[in-house]
C-alpha positions, 0 to 999 in steps of 0.5 A: 977137825970137824965136829962129828956127832952120832945120830941112833934111829928110835923107835918105841917098840924096839926101845930095848934094841936101841938101849943096846945098841947105844951103850954097844957104841959107848963102851968102845969109843975112843973118844967123846963123840956125842950120841943123840936119838932120832925121836920122831915125836922130837922131830914133828915139834921142831917143825922138821918133819910133817910128813903124813903116817897112818896105821894099815893093818897093824903096820905104820903107813907112809902116805907119800910113799904109798909103802909102809914103814918098818920103822919111826925113822925110815924117813926122819933119817935123813935129817941128820945132815940138817940136825948135825949142820956141819962135820961128820954125821953118823947115821944107824939104825937102832937094829945093830950092835956095834963091836968096834971103835966109832972113832975108826969109822969117822976116820973113813971119812973123805971130803971128796964124798957127800955121804959114805955107805956100805954098798950091798947088793941085798935083794931079800927073798922073804916078803916080810921081815922083823915082828910081821912087818912088809919087806919092802924092796927097792934099789940101794936097800940097806945102804941107808942103814948106816951113813956117814955125811958129810955134812959140808959138802956141798951136794948135801944142800940139795937135801932140803927139810921140804924134800925129806917130808914131800918125796917118796922115801923109796927115792930118799932111800936111793940118794935122789939128791947124789950122784953116783960119784958123790956116793962113797964106799965103806968096807962091808964090816962096818954094817954086817947084814945078818943072814946075808953078808959074806960069812968070811967078814969078821963084823964090825957092826952086826945089824939084825935087819931082818928080826933080832935076838929081842924078838920072838922068832929071831932068838938064836939068829947068827950073834944073839949070844953076843947081843944079850950079852951086851944087853946083859951088861947095859942092864947091870 
């Protein structure tokens, strides 16, 4: 059996969200799968990440993309196949609440594909999202918020460390290194976008993509009560 691993984006501004997301994964896993945080300073120290960022008007800005970064892991997520080296590796945004056993998600893996994602048709109407961050619109938006990577697929060899450190983020987020038929589809319940996904869907993973209950102004979004219950379970 191929090795399995889970990588969760980390941003110091959302440390509580990260902790709750990680705990919600651990509590439901039916088999031991290691969960690692994607911490930008660690990736820089390893020589894997050297993109230039700067602060502009209180927001993190990616110089290569000439665009804002809503999180520190906006680009570093694409290093997951490099970090995992082999097998199947799952990346998740930190602003998620996992309600199902992720071992079941790994069972959806197919060697045919380089990556599997929920193929959202997502066009946000607001220009601002969580904590006053500017909303950036690009093709295949939110596809990369949950990615199940086939690290052994030859197509992922095109996703080099140099590419990750030199290409605009909008190209990476639209999977510029892959052909369309190399991207597999997951059921929408595995990346349920609060406020956007079909209300008839029973989410396996809740994604607070525009702001979560840990933020002012988002305390009463759908699934906020479930998130607070998970926070309390983690804290006790």
